C-alpha positions as CSV (number, residue, x, y, z in Angstrom):
1,X,119.8,90.8,175.5
2,X,120.1,92.5,178.9
3,X,122.9,94.9,178.1
4,X,121.5,98.4,177.7
5,X,124.4,99.4,175.4
6,X,123.7,96.7,172.9
7,X,120.0,97.4,172.9
8,X,120.8,101.1,172.4
9,X,123.3,100.4,169.6
10,X,120.8,98.3,167.7
11,X,118.0,100.9,168.3
12,X,120.2,103.8,167.2
13,X,121.4,102.0,164.1
14,X,117.9,101.1,163.1
15,X,116.5,104.7,163.7
16,X,119.3,106.4,161.8
17,X,119.3,103.9,158.9
18,X,115.5,104.4,158.5
19,X,115.9,108.2,158.8
20,X,118.7,108.1,156.2
21,X,116.4,106.2,153.8
22,X,113.6,108.7,154.4
23,X,116.0,111.6,154.0
24,X,117.3,110.2,150.6
25,X,113.7,109.5,149.5
26,X,112.6,113.0,150.2
27,X,115.6,114.4,148.3
28,X,114.7,112.1,145.4
29,X,111.1,113.2,145.4
30,X,112.2,116.8,145.4
31,X,114.7,116.0,142.6
32,X,117.6,117.3,144.7
33,X,121.1,115.8,144.7
34,X,121.0,112.6,146.8
35,X,124.5,112.2,148.1
36,X,125.9,115.7,148.3
37,X,126.8,117.7,151.3
38,X,128.5,114.7,153.0
39,X,125.2,113.2,153.9
40,X,126.6,109.7,154.4
41,X,129.4,110.9,156.5
42,X,127.0,113.0,158.6
43,X,124.8,109.9,159.4
44,X,127.8,107.7,160.1
45,X,129.6,110.3,162.3
46,X,126.4,111.1,164.3
47,X,125.7,107.4,164.8
48,X,129.3,106.8,165.9
49,X,129.3,109.7,168.3
50,X,125.9,108.8,169.8
51,X,127.2,105.2,170.4
52,X,130.5,106.4,171.8
53,X,128.9,108.8,174.2
54,X,126.3,106.4,175.4
55,X,129.0,103.7,175.7
56,X,131.2,105.9,177.8
57,X,128.4,106.9,180.0
58,X,127.5,103.2,180.4
59,X,131.0,102.4,181.4
60,X,131.1,105.3,183.8
61,X,127.8,104.5,185.5
62,X,129.3,103.1,188.7
63,X,132.4,105.3,189.2
64,X,130.8,108.6,188.1
65,X,127.2,108.1,188.9
66,X,126.6,111.6,190.2
67,X,128.4,113.2,187.3
68,X,126.7,111.4,184.4
69,X,124.6,114.5,183.5
70,X,127.7,116.6,183.1
71,X,129.4,113.9,181.1
72,X,126.3,113.8,178.8
73,X,126.6,117.6,178.3
74,X,130.3,117.1,177.6
75,X,129.3,114.6,174.9
76,X,127.1,117.3,173.3
77,X,130.0,119.7,173.2
78,X,132.0,117.0,171.5
79,X,129.3,116.7,168.9
80,X,129.4,120.4,168.2
81,X,133.2,120.3,168.1
82,X,133.1,117.6,165.5
83,X,130.5,119.6,163.5
84,X,132.8,122.7,163.5
85,X,135.9,120.6,162.6
86,X,134.5,118.2,160.0
87,X,131.4,119.8,158.5
88,X,131.4,123.5,159.0
89,X,134.5,124.3,156.8
90,X,133.0,122.3,153.9
91,X,129.6,123.9,154.3
92,X,131.1,127.4,154.4
93,X,133.2,127.0,151.2
94,X,130.7,129.3,149.4
95,X,130.2,131.5,152.4
96,X,126.7,130.3,152.8
97,X,125.2,127.3,154.6
98,X,122.1,126.2,152.6
99,X,119.1,124.6,154.0
100,X,120.2,121.3,152.5
101,X,123.6,121.5,154.1
102,X,122.0,122.4,157.4
103,X,119.5,119.5,157.2
104,X,122.3,117.1,156.2
105,X,123.9,117.5,159.6
106,X,121.0,118.6,161.8
107,X,118.5,115.7,161.0
108,X,120.8,112.9,162.2
109,X,122.1,115.0,165.0
110,X,118.6,115.7,166.4
111,X,117.4,112.1,166.0
112,X,120.5,110.9,167.7
113,X,120.1,113.4,170.5
114,X,116.5,112.5,171.1
115,X,117.2,108.8,171.1
116,X,120.2,109.3,173.4
117,X,118.3,111.5,175.8
118,X,115.2,109.2,176.0
119,X,117.4,106.0,176.4
120,X,119.6,107.6,179.0
121,X,116.6,108.9,180.9
122,X,115.1,105.4,181.0
123,X,118.4,103.8,181.9
124,X,119.2,106.3,184.7
125,X,115.8,105.9,186.2
126,X,116.5,102.2,186.5
127,X,119.7,102.9,188.3
128,X,118.0,104.7,191.1
């Protein structure tokens, strides 16, 4: 398996599936609602965005090698746009974003961002 995208997709899926399990387990231990606040959608959307952004960067590596950093930042803006379009209106229905709502989006977002940043850093270092 030499393809960095396939390796990344497998790694990202495993990390977010494990994180989802831990997230649900913590909610269960704390006796909080397990599947509220669009938690499943949040993990799925974050995984999809991380894979799409990484895939687009992988496809652009030869043609836009010098602009990959800017494209990565554009991907981060895309993630924020998705948050404000898909999740924010739902979270603000009661005019308050609770800690649970915040964690529902932020945990998979941060894990995806960390994984994406580390993987892209390693991959870009190999290109040089």
